[in-house]
C-alpha positions as CSV (number, residue, x, y, z in Angstrom):
1,X,5.4,43.4,95.7
2,X,4.8,46.9,94.9
3,X,6.4,49.8,96.4
4,X,3.2,51.1,98.0
5,X,3.0,47.6,99.9
6,X,6.6,47.9,100.9
7,X,6.1,51.3,102.3
8,X,3.1,50.3,104.4
9,X,5.2,47.5,106.0
10,X,8.0,49.9,106.9
11,X,5.6,52.4,108.2
12,X,4.0,49.4,110.3
13,X,7.4,48.3,111.6
14,X,8.3,51.9,112.7
15,X,4.8,52.5,114.3
16,X,5.6,49.2,116.1
17,X,9.0,50.6,117.5
18,X,7.7,52.9,120.0
19,X,4.5,51.5,121.7
20,X,2.2,53.5,123.9
21,X,3.5,57.0,122.4
22,X,1.0,59.0,120.6
23,X,1.8,60.7,117.4
24,X,2.6,64.3,118.0
25,X,0.5,67.0,116.8
26,X,3.7,69.4,116.0
27,X,4.9,69.5,112.5
28,X,8.5,68.5,113.7
29,X,7.4,65.6,115.7
30,X,8.1,62.9,113.0
31,X,11.9,63.9,112.9
32,X,12.4,63.7,116.7
33,X,10.5,60.3,116.8
34,X,12.7,59.0,113.9
35,X,15.8,60.2,115.6
36,X,14.5,58.7,118.9
37,X,13.9,55.2,116.9
38,X,17.4,55.2,115.5
39,X,19.0,55.9,118.4
40,X,17.0,52.7,120.3
41,X,18.8,49.4,119.7
42,X,15.6,47.7,119.1
43,X,14.7,50.4,116.5
44,X,17.8,49.5,114.8
45,X,17.1,45.8,114.6
46,X,13.7,46.6,113.4
47,X,15.3,48.7,111.0
48,X,17.7,46.2,109.8
49,X,14.7,43.7,109.5
50,X,13.0,46.3,107.2
51,X,15.9,46.8,105.1
52,X,16.3,43.1,105.0
53,X,12.9,42.7,104.3
54,X,13.1,45.5,101.6
55,X,16.1,43.9,100.0
56,X,14.4,40.6,100.2
57,X,11.4,42.1,98.5
58,X,13.6,43.8,96.0
59,X,15.1,40.6,95.3
60,X,11.8,38.8,95.0
61,X,10.4,41.6,92.7
62,X,13.7,41.2,90.5
63,X,13.5,37.5,90.5
64,X,9.8,38.0,89.4
65,X,10.7,40.7,86.9
66,X,13.2,38.1,85.8
67,X,10.8,35.3,85.5
68,X,8.4,37.4,83.6
69,X,11.3,38.4,81.1
70,X,12.4,34.9,81.1
71,X,8.4,33.9,80.6
72,X,7.9,36.6,77.8
73,X,11.3,35.5,76.1
74,X,10.1,32.1,76.2
75,X,6.9,33.0,74.8
76,X,8.6,35.0,72.4
77,X,10.8,32.5,71.4
78,X,7.8,29.9,71.0
79,X,6.1,32.3,69.0
80,X,9.0,32.9,66.7
81,X,9.6,29.3,66.5
82,X,5.9,28.8,65.6
83,X,6.1,31.7,63.3
84,X,9.3,30.2,61.6
85,X,7.7,26.6,61.5
86,X,4.5,28.1,59.7
87,X,7.0,30.2,57.6
88,X,8.5,27.0,56.7
89,X,5.5,24.9,56.2
90,X,4.1,27.7,54.1
91,X,7.4,27.7,52.2
92,X,7.1,23.8,51.8
93,X,3.8,24.0,50.8
94,X,4.7,26.8,48.4
95,X,7.6,24.4,47.2
96,X,5.3,21.6,46.9
97,X,2.6,23.7,44.9
98,X,5.3,25.0,42.5
99,X,6.6,21.4,42.2
100,X,3.2,20.1,41.3
101,X,2.5,23.1,39.1
102,X,5.8,22.2,37.4
103,X,5.3,18.7,37.1
104,X,1.7,19.6,35.7
105,X,3.4,21.8,33.2
106,X,5.7,19.2,32.0
107,X,3.2,16.6,32.0
108,X,0.9,19.1,29.9
109,X,3.8,19.7,27.7
110,X,4.5,16.2,27.3
111,X,0.9,15.4,26.4
112,X,1.2,18.5,24.1
113,X,4.2,16.9,22.2
114,X,2.6,13.4,22.2
115,X,-0.6,15.0,20.7
116,X,1.4,17.0,18.0
117,X,3.6,13.7,17.5
118,X,0.3,11.8,17.2
119,X,-1.3,14.6,14.7
120,X,1.8,14.6,12.6
121,X,1.8,10.7,12.3
122,X,-1.6,10.8,11.4
123,X,-1.1,13.6,8.8
124,X,1.8,11.6,7.5
125,X,0.0,8.2,7.2
126,X,-2.9,10.2,5.4
127,X,-0.8,11.8,3.2
128,X,1.0,8.4,2.2
129,X,-2.4,7.1,2.0
130,X,-3.4,9.8,-0.6
131,X,-0.2,9.4,-2.4
132,X,-0.4,5.5,-2.6
133,X,-4.2,6.1,-3.9
134,X,-3.1,8.6,-6.4
135,X,-0.3,6.3,-7.7
136,X,-2.8,3.3,-7.6
137,X,-5.4,5.6,-9.7
138,X,-2.5,6.7,-11.9
139,X,-1.5,3.3,-12.7
140,X,-4.9,2.1,-13.4
141,X,-5.5,5.1,-15.5
142,X,-2.4,4.3,-17.3
143,X,-3.1,0.4,-17.8
144,X,-6.7,1.5,-19.1
145,X,-5.0,4.0,-21.4
146,X,-2.5,1.3,-22.7
147,X,-5.1,-1.2,-23.0
148,X,-7.4,1.5,-25.0
149,X,-4.3,2.1,-27.1
150,X,-3.8,-1.6,-27.8
151,X,-7.2,-2.2,-28.7
152,X,-7.4,0.8,-31.2
153,X,-4.1,-0.2,-32.4
154,X,-5.4,-3.8,-33.0
155,X,-8.8,-2.3,-34.6
156,X,-6.8,-0.3,-36.8
157,X,-4.2,-3.1,-37.7
158,X,-7.4,-5.4,-38.3
159,X,-9.0,-2.5,-40.4
160,X,-5.9,-2.2,-42.4
161,X,-5.5,-5.7,-42.8
162,X,-9.3,-5.9,-43.8
163,X,-8.7,-3.0,-46.4
164,X,-5.6,-4.5,-47.5
165,X,-7.0,-7.7,-48.1
166,X,-10.2,-6.4,-49.9
167,X,-7.9,-4.4,-52.1
168,X,-6.1,-7.5,-52.7
169,X,-9.0,-9.5,-53.4
170,X,-10.4,-6.8,-55.8
171,X,-7.3,-6.6,-57.4
172,X,-7.3,-10.4,-57.8
173,X,-10.7,-10.3,-59.1
174,X,-9.9,-7.4,-61.7
175,X,-6.8,-9.4,-62.6
176,X,-9.0,-12.2,-63.4
177,X,-11.3,-10.1,-65.1
178,X,-8.4,-8.6,-67.2
179,X,-7.2,-12.1,-68.1
180,X,-10.7,-13.1,-69.1
181,X,-11.2,-10.1,-71.3
182,X,-7.7,-10.5,-72.9
183,X,-8.8,-14.1,-73.6
184,X,-12.0,-13.2,-75.0
185,X,-10.3,-10.8,-76.9
186,X,-7.9,-13.4,-78.3
187,X,-11.0,-15.4,-79.2
188,X,-12.8,-12.7,-80.7
189,X,-10.0,-11.9,-82.9
190,X,-9.2,-15.4,-84.2
191,X,-13.0,-15.9,-84.7
192,X,-13.6,-12.4,-86.4
193,X,-10.4,-13.1,-88.7
194,X,-11.9,-16.5,-89.7
195,X,-15.2,-15.2,-90.5
196,X,-14.0,-12.4,-92.5
197,X,-11.7,-14.6,-94.5
198,X,-14.4,-17.2,-95.2
199,X,-16.7,-14.2,-96.3
200,X,-14.1,-13.1,-98.4
201,X,-13.5,-16.4,-100.0
202,X,-17.3,-16.6,-100.6
203,X,-17.2,-13.1,-102.3
204,X,-14.4,-14.2,-104.7
205,X,-16.0,-17.4,-105.5
206,X,-19.4,-16.1,-106.3
207,X,-18.5,-12.7,-108.0
208,X,-15.0,-13.2,-109.7
209,X,-13.7,-9.6,-110.8
210,X,-12.2,-9.1,-114.5
211,X,-9.4,-7.0,-114.9
212,X,-10.5,-4.2,-117.6
213,X,-6.8,-3.8,-119.2
214,X,-6.0,-7.3,-120.1
215,X,-9.5,-8.9,-120.5
216,X,-8.5,-11.6,-118.4
217,X,-9.3,-12.9,-114.7
218,X,-6.8,-12.0,-112.3
219,X,-5.6,-15.0,-110.3
220,X,-5.9,-15.1,-106.7
221,X,-3.8,-12.6,-104.8
222,X,-1.1,-14.1,-102.2
223,X,-3.0,-15.2,-99.1
224,X,-6.0,-16.9,-100.8
225,X,-7.6,-13.5,-101.7
226,X,-8.2,-13.0,-105.5
227,X,-6.5,-9.9,-107.1
228,X,-8.8,-6.7,-107.7
229,X,-10.7,-7.7,-104.6
230,X,-10.0,-5.1,-101.8
231,X,-9.0,-6.8,-98.5
232,X,-11.3,-5.9,-95.7
233,X,-9.4,-4.1,-93.1
234,X,-10.0,-5.0,-89.7
235,X,-11.6,-2.8,-87.2
236,X,-9.4,0.0,-85.4
237,X,-9.7,-1.8,-82.2
238,X,-8.7,-5.1,-83.6
239,X,-5.9,-3.5,-85.8
240,X,-4.3,-1.8,-82.6
241,X,-4.8,-4.6,-80.3
242,X,-7.9,-2.6,-78.5
243,X,-11.4,-3.8,-77.7
244,X,-13.6,-4.9,-80.6
245,X,-16.4,-2.7,-82.3
246,X,-19.6,-3.1,-80.4
247,X,-21.6,-4.6,-83.3
248,X,-18.9,-7.3,-84.0
249,X,-19.0,-8.2,-80.4
250,X,-22.8,-8.5,-80.2
251,X,-22.6,-10.6,-83.6
252,X,-19.8,-12.9,-81.9
253,X,-21.7,-13.3,-78.7
254,X,-25.0,-14.2,-80.9
C-alpha cells in the first residue's frame, strides 16, 4: 500500500472514534478532538489498531519491496545467466570458427605442400626424362659417328689396298716388261753379233786385203777376222749394255 492510502485509513478510524460530533469550526478544534480521542479507551484501542494496521501495512510494503527486489534480482540473475550463456555460446562459436579456420588453414597448407611436392616430383620426372632422352640421343649420335668412322676407315683401307694392289700389279707388269725387254736385248745382241760376224766373214772372203809393205796377203786375224780388215764396232748402246739403235732394232724386227 501507498502512504496516501494508509493516511486515509487512519483518518477514517479517527473520524469513527467520536460519532455524532461535528467538526469544529475553530482552528484549534482538531487538537482538542485529538486529545479527547486519546483519553478515550476506545480511541486508544482504535489507535492501537491503526498502529497495528500501519505496522502490518508497512510490513506488507516491506515484504512487497523485498519480493520486488528478489524478483528484480532474479530477473537480473536470469539476464546475467542468459548473457553469460550467450557470451559462452558466442565464445564457443568463435572457438569453433577459429578451429575451423585453423583446420581449413592446415588443410590448405597440406594441400599446398602436396601440390608443391607433386609439382617437384613432376619436374624431377621431366628432368630425368629429358636427361635420359639426351643420353639416348648422345649414345645414338656416338654410335652413328663410330659407324661412320668405321665405314670411312674401311673405305680408306679398301682404297689403300686397291691403290697398293694396283701399284703392285703395275710393278709386276713393269717388272715383266723389263724382263721381256732384257730378254729381247740379249736376243738382239746375240743376233746382231752373229749378223755382223757373218757380214765380216763375207767381206773378207769376197775382198781379201793385201798388205802393201810385204806384198803378201795377211792371214786371218785371231778370232776369224782377216788382218787389215777393221773390226766393226758395236753400237754404243750394245757396247755399254744399253738399248740398241733404232735402225738395228727395226731391221732385227723385220
